[in-house]
MILUM-248493 format. One line per 10 residues: for each residue x, y, z of N, C-alpha, C, O. Coordinates in pm, whole numbers. Atoms other than C-alpha are relative to their C-alpha. Layout:
! residues N
X/Y/Z/X/Y/Z/X/Y/Z/X/Y/Z; ...
END
This chain:
! residues 347
-38/22/138/-905/689/1568/46/161/-31/164/195/-32; 9/-133/42/-954/1051/1475/137/89/98/234/139/43; -129/-58/-109/-707/1200/1814/131/-83/-61/229/-16/-95; -142/99/41/-431/911/1702/34/78/-134/147/125/-121; 9/-33/116/-445/1046/1359/49/134/6/141/165/-70; -19/-126/-14/-444/1425/1489/155/16/71/214/122/51; -87/43/-140/-156/1326/1758/146/-32/-99/252/28/-82; -78/10/97/48/1181/1461/13/117/-102/129/158/-101; 7/-135/70/-9/1487/1220/75/61/20/170/72/-57; -27/-71/-33/79/1709/1423/123/1/46/165/111/84
-110/-16/-47/435/1567/1528/152/-38/-140/272/-66/-135; -52/50/82/522/1506/1185/98/18/-80/134/-55/-172; -124/-70/34/801/1724/1117/143/-13/107/258/32/96; -122/44/-106/990/1576/1444/44/-117/-58/164/-145/-61; -44/165/55/1004/1234/1291/84/1/-76/81/77/-173; -69/65/105/1258/1085/1133/-43/-137/-78/-38/-238/-8; 46/77/31/1118/851/857/79/-131/43/195/-157/74; -66/163/-3/1132/483/888/33/-43/-146/126/-112/-188; -84/58/185/1153/440/496/-73/137/-67/-188/182/-62; 34/-97/100/1209/729/246/45/-75/-136/148/-139/-157
-54/26/99/1171/661/-98/28/106/-91/-43/205/-77; -25/-109/79/1299/879/-346/49/-15/-156/163/-56/-177; -19/49/124/1280/848/-734/25/-105/-59/125/-141/-122; 5/150/5/1193/536/-772/-10/-35/-193/-76/37/-267; 2/12/164/1226/421/-1156/-53/-134/-34/34/-212/3; -28/166/12/1071/33/-1272/-73/2/-126/-176/61/-158; 84/-1/106/1009/-59/-1583/9/-177/-32/74/-258/34; 8/124/94/936/-384/-1813/36/-63/-84/18/30/-162; -54/44/128/1062/-564/-2085/-93/-25/-84/-184/-86/-29; 87/13/80/857/-576/-2392/46/-35/-154/161/-3/-182
-88/15/156/929/-676/-2783/14/135/-32/127/164/-71; -36/-166/-4/905/-292/-2808/123/122/28/169/220/-30; -126/-19/-103/1174/-226/-2546/-38/12/127/-150/-25/161; 62/-35/-148/1163/-125/-2179/-126/122/-3/-136/227/-66; 171/-73/-69/790/11/-2030/28/45/92/111/-13/162; 3/-84/-131/761/258/-1764/-105/-32/54/-216/3/14; 152/28/-109/524/129/-1504/61/50/115/13/-18/205; -16/-71/-138/682/332/-1200/80/128/-47/195/133/-90; -86/-139/81/758/702/-1307/68/114/127/8/220/149; -75/-77/-78/1003/865/-1040/-119/45/186/-169/139/248
119/32/-142/780/753/-710/102/48/131/207/-7/162; -31/-24/-135/862/921/-391/-65/13/100/-171/63/63; 67/35/-163/730/884/-11/89/-2/124/211/-8/131; -88/24/-144/821/863/346/-114/-60/65/-227/-41/19; 71/34/-80/657/680/618/78/-9/113/196/-39/129; -140/-31/-105/748/748/948/-75/-146/144/-184/-204/142; 82/122/-65/691/470/1246/-109/25/61/-149/137/94; 99/19/-42/428/368/1368/-172/78/-83/-273/122/-28; 85/-102/38/208/533/1092/-68/-91/-108/-6/-165/-184; 74/48/158/-51/409/829/-40/94/-75/-109/193/-53
43/-102/109/-60/546/510/-10/-68/-139/80/-120/-204; 56/78/96/-263/414/245/61/53/-149/75/170/-183; -23/-35/140/-146/374/-126/-106/-32/-145/-96/-123/-228; 88/52/108/-428/384/-370/12/81/-127/89/173/-155; -35/-18/117/-522/398/-713/-117/-114/-79/-172/-206/-18; 35/123/78/-691/186/-992/86/-83/-10/194/-72/47; -94/169/26/-548/-181/-1114/89/89/-105/39/166/-188; -126/-15/116/-245/-91/-1324/54/142/14/105/198/-82; -37/-126/-73/-166/239/-1109/184/0/18/263/95/11; -131/-1/-46/173/79/-1019/9/-9/137/115/20/192
-5/-20/-174/71/45/-633/71/-109/24/167/-75/93; -74/133/11/219/-331/-645/90/2/7/163/-35/99; -138/18/71/474/-294/-820/118/114/84/241/113/85; -123/-133/-76/634/30/-606/8/-98/140/117/-108/196; -8/68/-128/528/-208/-282/113/-151/-48/197/-201/27; -129/136/-14/743/-533/-434/125/55/-28/225/-5/10; -136/-78/26/1013/-293/-549/81/63/129/192/117/123; -52/-62/-131/1100/-178/-221/73/-143/49/180/-147/110; -81/128/-107/1198/-531/-93/53/-84/-175/53/-207/-162; -75/29/96/1356/-609/-472/-59/-144/-49/18/-223/-102
84/67/34/1079/-854/-536/-77/-46/-156/-127/-157/-176; 42/16/113/962/-808/-901/96/-57/-48/213/-34/-21; -116/91/53/1117/-1067/-1108/37/78/-111/-25/162/-176; -51/-81/93/1391/-982/-1323/114/-109/-59/191/-177/9; 123/-100/70/1370/-987/-1609/-169/-103/14/-166/-224/34; -60/-159/88/1138/-858/-1698/-12/101/62/-63/196/3; 75/-107/-91/1077/-641/-1459/160/66/49/229/-29/87; -112/-103/-7/1397/-390/-1396/-21/142/115/-101/228/80; -4/-95/-54/1446/-135/-1108/114/89/-79/226/38/-81; -91/-116/60/1635/202/-1315/97/81/50/210/106/8
-18/-72/-45/1663/411/-1079/-29/15/172/-97/-80/211; 109/-26/-128/1551/518/-702/120/-14/137/234/-61/139; -25/62/-105/1629/494/-375/-82/-35/92/-188/27/79; 58/23/-124/1489/323/-19/90/-1/99/185/-76/122; -58/-33/-148/1600/438/277/-60/-50/112/-143/22/167; 76/69/-97/1486/211/533/57/-1/142/127/-102/131; -82/-20/-125/1639/262/895/137/16/-13/227/-36/52; -180/-88/54/1962/453/724/60/-50/-104/171/-9/-139; -124/22/43/2029/216/466/-68/-84/-133/-147/-177/-116; 94/9/158/1908/168/49/-24/-145/7/57/-236/19
7/152/25/1733/-134/20/49/-58/-143/93/-168/-178; -28/49/140/1785/-124/-330/158/-39/-13/200/-124/-92; -162/44/20/2167/-147/-292/34/-83/124/132/-89/198; -78/129/-141/2185/-410/-32/22/-123/-53/-68/-164/-126; -12/140/11/2326/-754/-77/-114/-102/-28/-208/-23/-24; 83/49/50/2072/-1027/-181/25/-48/152/-73/-32/226; 25/95/-117/2192/-1229/148/-48/95/95/-162/66/132; 55/-56/-79/2148/-945/389/-139/75/-24/-175/151/67; 150/-64/12/1793/-816/262/-71/-90/25/-170/-75/96; 88/93/-81/1680/-1152/297/-68/-10/128/-187/-32/150
1/3/-121/1752/-1134/666/-113/135/10/-198/117/97; 113/-120/1/1517/-763/609/-104/-90/-18/-150/-129/89; 135/35/18/1221/-940/467/-48/-101/94/27/-182/149; 34/93/-107/1000/-1128/687/40/-6/121/17/-105/192; -80/-5/-141/1201/-1002/999/-50/128/0/-170/135/29; -33/-130/-69/1265/-597/1034/-164/53/-73/-254/107/-8; 183/-29/119/913/-549/685/11/-136/-46/105/-196/-98; 93/92/53/690/-819/622/-104/71/-86/-145/186/-68; 127/-1/99/424/-826/348/-94/-78/26/-72/-175/100; 121/90/4/67/-968/311/-45/45/-127/-51/163/-161
-40/-3/161/25/-1033/-56/-166/27/10/-226/59/113; 164/-29/60/-350/-993/-210/-56/-123/-39/-178/-141/-36; -8/180/11/-325/-1374/-292/43/-101/116/161/-136/128; -69/55/-70/-349/-1588/4/81/-138/-38/193/-169/2; 32/90/73/-396/-1898/-208/143/-31/-119/164/-140/-172; -92/43/41/-77/-1850/-389/167/74/28/273/79/-35; -144/-9/-77/171/-1710/-133/-5/-105/84/112/-128/114; -3/72/-59/102/-1959/60/59/-211/-62/13/-278/-155; -37/142/79/283/-2341/-1/-138/-100/25/-203/-116/128; 122/61/0/8/-2556/-100/57/-185/96/-3/-249/183
-97/112/-62/258/-2872/9/29/-17/157/59/-120/217; -8/-31/-185/281/-2760/388/-100/47/98/-178/137/66; 111/-9/-74/67/-2758/671/31/156/47/146/200/49; 33/-122/-24/-33/-2414/773/119/67/199/153/171/256; -21/-14/-178/114/-2457/1165/187/-15/-59/286/34/-5; -146/37/-23/441/-2592/1007/102/156/-126/221/182/-141; -47/-127/109/471/-2250/717/44/120/104/147/187/90; -5/-61/-129/417/-2053/1064/143/-20/64/219/76/70; -80/50/-102/670/-2221/1269/213/-10/-110/326/-7/-60; -76/-46/54/928/-2194/993/72/121/-18/189/127/-57
-13/-147/17/933/-1819/992/80/25/130/183/91/139; -62/-28/-142/1019/-1823/1353/141/-84/-24/237/-12/4; -134/68/48/1333/-2098/1239/74/103/-53/180/144/-8; -115/-35/112/1461/-1917/970/37/139/82/155/171/90; -67/-110/-37/1440/-1567/1163/41/33/105/120/126/124; -28/-31/-115/1442/-1601/1498/110/-113/70/158/-86/180; -86/108/-28/1670/-1940/1534/-87/-78/89/-19/-144/168; 66/107/-100/1429/-2136/1732/-15/-132/-11/-35/-156/-130; 40/133/-27/1373/-2477/1799/-75/-47/-90/-135/36/-157; 125/-13/77/1149/-2676/1596/-116/-6/109/-220/57/89
58/20/-144/994/-2778/1966/-49/196/-35/-136/229/-115; 64/-93/-15/960/-2396/2025/-52/58/-126/-165/106/-120; 80/-43/115/886/-2290/1681/-146/-61/-3/-225/11/-64; 123/56/59/567/-2519/1669/-79/96/112/-157/180/68; 63/-103/-79/443/-2330/1987/-14/124/-1/-102/182/63; 12/-128/37/529/-2005/1852/-88/30/-77/-152/134/-61; 101/39/75/307/-2127/1564/-91/30/56/-145/138/33; 159/-26/-66/-6/-2184/1810/-6/89/40/-123/127/29; 29/-112/-42/54/-1874/1967/-88/102/-74/-184/175/-48; 42/-154/99/29/-1656/1651/-150/-32/-7/-229/54/32
134/100/64/-291/-1886/1540/-98/96/102/-144/199/52; 46/-12/-107/-464/-1806/1874/18/219/-3/-60/291/58; -64/-106/-26/-301/-1446/1840/-110/82/-126/-188/168/-86; 113/6/109/-521/-1399/1483/-93/-28/25/-160/34/-58; 147/66/-62/-824/-1542/1626/-33/-144/-61/-128/-202/-8; -43/149/56/-772/-1875/1445/-118/-73/72/-55/-118/168; 91/126/-60/-1081/-2107/1592/79/-129/-15/143/-151/-117; -50/129/-18/-957/-2458/1706/149/3/-50/180/-62/-149; -143/-18/53/-567/-2357/1675/35/-132/-43/58/-172/-157; -60/176/31/-471/-2733/1718/-34/20/-99/4/116/-167
56/58/52/-641/-2853/1533/33/90/-176/84/18/-261; -56/-63/84/-579/-2566/1236/115/-8/-36/138/-23/-156; -131/45/30/-238/-2612/1255/58/-109/-35/181/-116/-28; -69/107/62/-210/-2964/1102/-69/11/-168/-48/-69/-259; 84/35/111/-464/-2842/821/131/91/-153/233/159/-134; -63/-65/121/-321/-2717/446/-101/120/-81/-216/116/-125; 22/-131/80/-374/-2398/288/-169/-71/-89/-264/-22/-28; 93/14/60/-669/-2545/60/-158/-93/90/-267/-128/47; 75/1/-75/-850/-2646/335/-80/99/111/-151/74/208; 23/-73/-71/-916/-2375/468/-95/178/-97/-90/202/-218
90/-83/36/-1151/-2054/411/43/118/-94/165/105/-83; -119/-137/5/-1004/-1702/234/3/60/114/117/90/151; -28/-93/-97/-1071/-1517/525/144/-51/104/235/20/146; -54/63/-95/-901/-1812/746/141/12/-65/241/13/6; -183/32/108/-571/-1822/443/48/191/46/165/230/44; -72/-105/1/-558/-1445/522/32/75/125/81/187/141; 2/-12/-146/-574/-1465/893/174/-73/13/255/-40/100; -136/46/-90/-238/-1698/874/107/68/-85/226/66/-54; -79/-125/92/-97/-1448/595/74/112/85/183/167/68; -33/-115/-99/-111/-1205/896/92/-55/71/207/-15/60
-73/66/-110/25/-1421/1157/137/-27/-65/234/5/3; -101/39/81/285/-1537/902/139/141/4/262/135/14; -77/-143/21/413/-1148/873/14/39/124/132/68/141; 4/-18/-143/366/-1076/1232/98/-97/77/102/-97/200; -112/109/-117/633/-1341/1370/76/60/31/105/20/144; -100/-76/-30/884/-1106/1399/18/131/63/132/174/86; 56/-73/-56/711/-819/1556/82/129/-107/138/225/-55; -17/-105/98/804/-602/1227/-23/134/19/-121/166/85; -31/-123/6/897/-245/1187/-83/86/-130/-126/200/-147; 144/-70/117/677/-202/873/-60/-92/-53/3/-188/-98
73/100/46/423/-387/767/-53/74/-200/-108/182/-224; 101/-46/113/309/-366/359/-111/-96/-54/-104/-211/-96; 151/152/56/-65/-522/265/-52/18/-86/-152/89/-97; 61/-5/171/-130/-549/-62/-107/-58/-2/-131/-177/17; 184/36/41/-519/-522/-137/-46/-100/120/-161/-136/95; -1/83/-118/-523/-754/205/-139/-52/17/-163/-151/86; 187/32/-9/-948/-764/161/-43/-51/-123/-157/-95/-133; 8/61/145/-929/-876/-193/-118/-133/-8/-109/-230/67; 46/107/24/-1189/-1102/-316/-106/-66/156/-173/-169/155; 84/43/-78/-1365/-1123/22/-113/71/42/-153/186/19
203/-65/-23/-1717/-1063/140/40/96/131/125/82/219; -23/-148/-109/-1756/-714/353/37/-77/123/156/-66/152; 38/25/-156/-1818/-881/701/168/-44/-35/244/53/-36; -119/30/-2/-1469/-1085/640/119/121/-38/231/114/13; -74/-128/38/-1308/-738/480/-3/71/155/100/94/218; -6/-91/-142/-1394/-555/810/77/-123/132/157/-79/214; -57/35/-112/-1294/-837/1053/189/32/-45/277/67/34; -126/54/63/-968/-881/835/113/158/55/211/152/129; -28/-149/-39/-875/-469/876/-11/14/144/90/56/199; -34/-20/-159/-979/-467/1270/105/-99/38/157/-95/150
-152/54/-73/-683/-724/1275/101/45/-9/183/58/82; -119/-86/54/-451/-556/1078/77/97/113/193/107/151; -19/-138/-80/-540/-225/1319/71/-37/134/159/27/191; 11/89/-140/-536/-466/1629/147/-46/-12/218/-16/84; -141/43/-28/-201/-610/1561/101/106/-45/220/76/-35; -100/-141/36/-34/-240/1431/-30/47/183/62/103/242; -8/-87/-140/-146/-126/1804/70/-60/106/140/-2/189; -165/81/-7/60/-414/1907/105/13/41/166/35/145; -163/26/4/344/-451/1812/30/131/-27/145/153/11; -82/-111/45/384/-72/1671/39/-9/-147/150/37/-173
-104/32/145/477/-149/1307/-94/80/-59/-215/84/-35; 45/-143/87/415/149/1067/-41/-127/-117/13/-234/-148; 74/132/160/160/-25/739/6/95/-83/-26/209/-49; 42/-17/113/167/56/413/-95/-67/-77/-62/-164/-145; 31/71/92/-143/-18/249/-90/48/-62/-165/142/-35; 12/5/156/-235/-63/-82/-134/-93/-15/-167/-209/9; 124/71/-15/-561/-89/-144/-85/124/-148/-76/245/-129; 111/-73/42/-822/62/-446/-129/86/89/-201/182/59; 182/-30/-66/-1120/84/-156/85/114/36/204/112/69; -23/-116/-73/-1114/445/-62/-45/-4/130/10/50/226
86/50/-163/-1363/313/234/118/0/89/138/81/180; -88/50/-84/-1068/151/366/71/44/35/98/-9/143; -112/-99/21/-792/405/350/-103/61/139/-72/66/258; 76/-156/-77/-1075/657/513/-22/-27/166/-23/64/249; -8/81/-121/-1105/402/832/97/25/52/87/96/152; -116/43/-45/-726/331/881/99/83/-9/169/108/89; -115/-97/21/-493/561/743/-15/163/121/-87/237/188; -10/-199/-72/-348/885/878/35/106/-150/-8/221/-157; -44/-54/78/-211/1001/571/8/-103/-146/46/-220/-138; 40/52/112/-292/917/164/91/35/-111/119/150/-143
-94/-26/82/-47/831/-107/-97/-16/-120/-171/-111/-95; 121/25/92/-301/859/-469/103/-29/-145/148/76/-191; -61/12/97/-104/717/-769/-76/-73/-148/-149/-171/-162; 95/28/95/-220/713/-1106/123/-10/-164/212/72/-187; -101/0/82/-26/599/-1428/158/-35/27/248/-14/-54; -166/16/-25/313/493/-1250/32/138/71/139/121/129; -1/-114/-115/315/835/-1049/-83/17/120/-195/-30/137; 105/-66/-65/193/991/-781/-15/106/27/83/175/59; 66/-84/112/-43/1243/-868/-64/128/155/-93/247/148; 25/-82/-132/-133/1365/-467/11/-75/121/-22/-194/125
-22/24/-116/-44/1342/-104/-68/58/98/-50/179/82; 27/-85/-86/-211/1466/177/-47/-91/158/-45/-214/165; 87/64/-88/-375/1378/510/-140/-35/-32/-210/28/-111; 145/54/-1/-695/1190/542/-111/110/-17/-200/92/-100; 101/-75/-36/-905/1472/626/26/98/-121/-72/140/-183; 6/-112/118/-755/1721/348/-18/-48/-145/-53/29/-234; 13/51/105/-751/1437/71/-154/-37/10/-215/-3/-92; 161/-45/21/-1146/1384/158/-80/50/21/-196/16/-1; 75/-141/8/-1251/1694/235/-13/112/-115/-107/186/-141; -78/-163/65/-1040/1953/-13/92/-126/-134/202/-83/-169
-91/15/106/-887/1716/-300/22/59/-120/-63/79/-207; -112/-104/121/-654/1902/-544/66/-87/-127/139/-25/-204; -5/42/104/-601/1671/-791/-143/-52/-81/-211/-136/-21; 125/42/106/-911/1620/-1097/13/-180/59/-67/-239/131; 9/153/15/-830/1255/-1090/-61/-71/194/-150/-148/230; 103/61/-172/-881/1206/-647/-101/60/17/-129/41/135; 141/-63/44/-1192/1386/-715/-79/-79/-76/-188/-101/-22; 58/91/53/-1315/1171/-936/0/-112/63/-97/-187/67; 30/144/-63/-1221/889/-748/-130/27/110/-236/-35/101; 67/-25/-111/-1397/1026/-441/-155/4/-59/-240/-68/-7
128/-27/85/-1713/1141/-692/-81/-186/-10/-196/-227/6; 73/134/42/-1750/760/-775/-26/-108/138/-82/-216/123; 14/69/-125/-1737/637/-372/-146/5/59/-199/107/101; 132/-45/-67/-2089/533/-250/38/15/122/109/-63/186; 50/-6/-182/-2162/690/101/-133/60/40/-213/110/-39; 113/-65/-34/-2421/806/292/9/112/19/103/161/81; 31/-151/-10/-2545/1139/271/94/49/-94/196/113/-67; -111/-6/119/-2391/1153/-79/-103/150/-43/-48/241/-106; 99/-168/64/-2705/1480/-156/69/86/88/104/195/42; -39/-127/-112/-2571/1664/166/155/-15/-31/215/90/-8
-168/-10/41/-2193/1590/64/2/79/-154/31/188/-204; -41/-38/141/-2189/1606/-259/-91/24/-143/-72/-3/-262; 96/-52/103/-2503/1758/-414/-82/-46/-75/-140/23/-159; 63/150/156/-2669/1426/-626/-21/-171/128/16/-201/241; -8/138/-42/-2724/1083/-515/79/-105/-99/130/-212/-67; -53/106/62/-2594/939/-816/170/23/-56/239/117/-95; -176/63/10/-2235/783/-862/46/80/-119/-38/102/-206; -50/-26/114/-2018/934/-1112/157/-108/-21/248/-151/50; -111/78/81/-1801/740/-1378/105/40/-12/83/158/-39; -75/-45/67/-1482/808/-1456/37/-58/-152/69/-171/-187
44/34/155/-1504/824/-1832/175/-71/-45/281/-13/-25; -162/15/94/-1182/620/-2024/85/-92/85/42/-125/195; -31/119/-98/-944/362/-1886/164/72/14/208/161/-59; -169/-43/-20/-545/416/-1747/46/-26/-133/19/-119/-209; -88/57/134/-330/445/-2029/89/-67/-36/185/-35/35; -59/84/-11/-148/207/-2133/173/50/38/201/146/-33; -130/-23/-60/223/256/-1982/98/18/-157/181/107/-175; -81/32/148/372/152/-2371/-36/166/-72/38/218/-155; 43/-68/100/164/452/-2488/-50/122/48/-154/168/0; 50/-55/-114/142/705/-2215/-25/234/-101/-17/280/-215
87/-116/19/28/1059/-2324/138/110/-10/250/101/41; -125/-147/22/250/1386/-2416/24/37/123/129/19/185; -48/-77/-122/193/1568/-2120/-94/-81/127/-65/-192/172; 85/103/-152/-76/1451/-1808/5/-106/-52/21/-120/-173; 68/120/-10/-151/1127/-1767/-117/-9/-22/-162/-73/-116; 123/10/-4/-479/1189/-1679/-56/111/-92/-161/169/-62; 83/-110/30/-534/1446/-1936/-121/-34/-116/-234/7/-142; 183/111/84/-753/1211/-2184/-124/-22/117/-238/-14/72; 129/21/-65/-999/1152/-1918/-6/131/110/-95/124/194; 44/-123/-73/-979/1498/-1732/-121/95/-9/-118/147/-121
79/-65/68/-1297/1708/-1729/58/144/18/-5/239/-29; -16/-151/28/-1089/2026/-1666/99/52/-116/109/171/-145; -55/-15/61/-854/1976/-1912/38/143/-99/-40/226/-147; -6/-124/108/-650/2235/-2130/102/-9/-41/169/-106/-4; -56/40/76/-417/2309/-2369/171/-71/80/221/-183/80; -125/69/-105/-92/2263/-2142/1/-120/-4/82/-194/-60; -26/160/-62/-210/1941/-1990/50/-108/-121/105/-217/-108; -49/99/138/-141/1788/-2339/130/6/-60/173/-76/-141; -127/-19/52/175/1912/-2408/65/-83/111/119/-192/93; -140/-19/-80/362/1943/-2047/-21/-58/52/-144/-50/57
-10/78/-123/398/1692/-1779/14/101/148/111/174/167; 24/-54/-88/290/1838/-1464/118/-41/142/119/-153/194; -54/29/-113/549/1878/-1166/-94/-56/128/-216/-50/145; 110/42/-137/464/1716/-811/14/130/80/107/117/159; -44/-86/-83/468/2042/-641/-51/-30/150/-167/-63/175; -11/11/-170/505/2013/-247/-48/110/29/-5/208/-31; 26/-122/-72/345/2258/-62/10/17/123/28/126/177; -103/10/-120/444/2140/246/48/-133/-24/72/-202/-123; -69/172/1/569/1818/412/-116/-106/-7/-102/-224/25; 105/137/-11/261/1618/381/-89/20/-96/-164/-76/-113
99/-50/77/44/1826/103/63/-10/-137/180/28/-140; -86/-9/118/146/1785/-258/-128/-58/-121/-230/-125/-108; 98/36/115/-4/1764/-623/77/31/-101/168/112/-89; -45/11/128/87/1712/-979/-73/11/-74/-138/-84/-118; 168/-90/94/-166/1928/-1181/26/152/-4/42/229/90; -16/-105/-8/-122/2219/-1376/-105/112/85/-82/229/113; 145/-86/-50/-473/2349/-1217/-41/-74/69/-104/-172/29; 27/107/-79/-510/2200/-904/-128/75/96/-108/177/161; 103/-7/-52/-861/2218/-760/-32/89/112/-112/182/111; -1/-109/-113/-818/2376/-435/60/63/88/20/139/176
-83/-110/-90/-488/2483/-310/7/105/-32/-23/142/-146; -20/-127/22/-411/2807/-257/145/22/27/199/-60/101; -150/-23/-12/-28/2975/-277/36/-50/122/151/-93/126; -67/56/-112/-1/2860/80/3/-135/65/26/-174/179; 15/143/-39/-51/2514/49/-127/-65/77/-132/-183/111; 131/48/-57/-418/2504/207/-155/-27/-68/-215/71/-111; 95/-33/49/-711/2414/84/-117/48/57/-212/80/-15
END
């Protein structure tokens, strides 16, 4: 895995991004006016690359992902600015009819709660077959045959029997496998996985992540992995994007982020991560908590959004919002006083 990461990162400047997001802004209606929940977000994903999007609940990760495919409910949600260039076309300006042909086909999404995403009135076999009929144009018989193959591919036991079952008859891990099967029906070039292991026990989490990696290697899809679990990202991703209060606060390779975090928030996330050998790595065994909570999007601080929780806060942090300092093509930090970066952008 490390060798794969190094090869991808070594060629990163030579690759045309599969997806490039610029200046994405999303707000939601409230009784007191629009509330910004995603603020000037920009990032890229290269073909075949796994990128981790991390942050606490409420940081804007899922809204960002849903906005890329215009899936946020409107109202109350509104995409107020930005571009999402996928294979040369701006998804945010694309007519709904054309965008529907891309969703589930060129771009697929695994949602964090399959029970609310699967149709409770249809068998899982029919739901998978429907994807083939809509996006591939398969006949009813062909679609069922292909659906059975997908169940086998995602390692569903007794697939012929499971074809006829409904979502409520399956475990959480089984339902998540069904979601993965549906997402991969059309060999997507980009797979968005939104908290794919939420509410699953540790053993099942590992199986689901292994399955996503295996499917990615088979189909060659790029993956945007959205999670608050840094352990998952450490094992799967090449690069990390850290979000806080609707903004990107740091980006970098997995090695850069884990070995030398530049933003105090990223550092705090890592300090609160339970790992073996913590005394050797961090100089202590006790985990550190991040004091306070993510600020309300309707009542953000005047300066840095992390200023009310940051142990290194200074006067300028409370008054002036820092810019995202892009030190090189894959390393950036939004902080007046970054922890580890020198003038060359090296940790």
